[in-house]
N, C-alpha and C positions, 0 to 999 in steps of 0.2 A: 863133948855136949858144944860145949863152948864155941867149934866152930858150928854145932847147927844151929847154938841159937843165932849166933853173926848173921850166921846167910840168909837162917831164918829172918831175921830181921830184919837184912836187906831187901828176900824175894818180898816182903811183906811194906817195905817202902814203896818197892821197887813196882808194886799190883797197883799201889794204891797211890801213887804219883801219876803209874795210865788210866787206871779210872780215874782218877779227876782232874786229868789233862783230860778225859773225853770226852766228863764230862761235860768239864770247862770249856771244851771245841765246841758239846750239843748247843750245852746255855751259849756258850757266845753266837755261833749260829744261829739258837730258836732268837737269840735278841737282839741281832744284826738282821732278821727281815724284820722283826717289830719295831724294830729302830726304824729301821727305813724307812718304812710306812711309817712311822710316824715322822719324822723327815718329808715324807711327804706330805701328807697331812697335813705341817707346822710347814711347807710352800705354795700349798692349794691355798690356803688359809691368809696367807702374808699375799695375795698376787689377787686374791680374791680382793680383800681390804683395798692395796689398792686402787684396781679401778671399781668400787664401791668409793671411792675419794675423785679418783677420774671423772668418777660421771659428777658426782656433787658438785663438783668444781665446775664442771665444764658444761653443769646447768646453772649456776649459778650465769657464768660467761652468758651464757646464750641470752638466760631474763636479762641479765642488764645492754645487750647488746639493739635486742627488742626494746629496752628502755630508752634509747639514745635515739633510736630510730625511732619515736613517739615523739621526743623531746621536737628532734630536726625538724620534724614532719608536719608539731606545734610552731615553731619559729616557725617554716616557711607561710602557714597558713595564716600567723597577725602579722605578719608583711606584708600581703597578699587586700590582708582585709583595712591596714593601716591606707595599704595605693588603691585601695579603691573610697577607700573616704576621702581620700583627696579627690578624688575623680567628681565625690562626688558634691562636694563642696564645689571645687573649679563647674560644673551645675547647672550645682545651685544659683555662681555671681549671669552664669552667664544668663540664668534666664531673668533672675530682676534683673540682669542690663536695656535683655530685647525686652523685658513688658513697661518699662522706662519709656513716661512720652514724651519726653524729649527724641530719646532713643527710635524711637517708633516713627513720630513727626521726620526727625535726619532720613534714616532707611525711604520712609514715603517721600521723598521730596528728593534725592538724591539719588535714588538706587530705581526706582519706580517712577516716578517723573509726574507726581501727584503737584496742585496745585491746590489753593486754598479756592472756595468759589467767588468766582465775580460776581456782586450786584446783579449785575440780568439775568442770574445762575440758579440764583437761591428764588424758590418755591412755598408760596406757605399755604396749606388746606385747611380749608375752613371746619371746623366741626359744632357738628351743632348740638353739641354735649353739654348740657351745662354743668359743675359742678354744686356737690349741696356745698357752699362756703358760706362768711357773710358776704354774700355778692351785695347788699342791701347799698349798703358799704362801697363797693365798688361796681359801682348798675356802667358808669362813662367808662369804664376803664378797659371795656372789651373783653373776648371770650382767651387770647392770645396771654394777657397781657402777669407775669409775674403773681402781679400783690394778687388777678384774680386763684391763679392755680395756686392760694396758699404761701408763693414766696417771693422774700422781701418786709411783711408786713410782720410783724410777733402777732403770736394771736393771743389775746385778750382770754378768752373760753375752752383752752383744750378739750376741757371734756366735751364738752359742743362743739366741736372741730369732729372727734372720735364720739361723735350719737347720730350727726350731720353727715359721714360717708356712709355708716353704717343701715341707717334706716331711708335714705335717699337715694 
């Protein structure tokens, strides 16, 4: 029986090893499938994470590009405003110089050929209108003199003069 026992033990170990090897192979095969699934899932999650990071970085770069474009257009507008302000100042200077009496006189005499009127070219028009000033003092001066019109003499009573204009 010693031989049977040793044979039985050998067969038992062989059967056990085959059975363990078979189960191990099946276990490895099923684990390999689930392990490859988890590997694929991990790879997909990694790729998805990389795409999300890449998308966020792309959006950040796009926003910076837009900001720089707006800054550049703002700079161009400020430059245009500055050149227009210079043009406005130049036009103001031209307007001031054109409305200067000496400039107008020079232009009229040189470019337009105008001359001051000669004494025989001046015509005075007599007006029958009497102004309500203090005419009693200035009866002998005439209607066109500056004193009768209220220029040239200091007024003694300004209120009297204003009331005279309003009522007469």
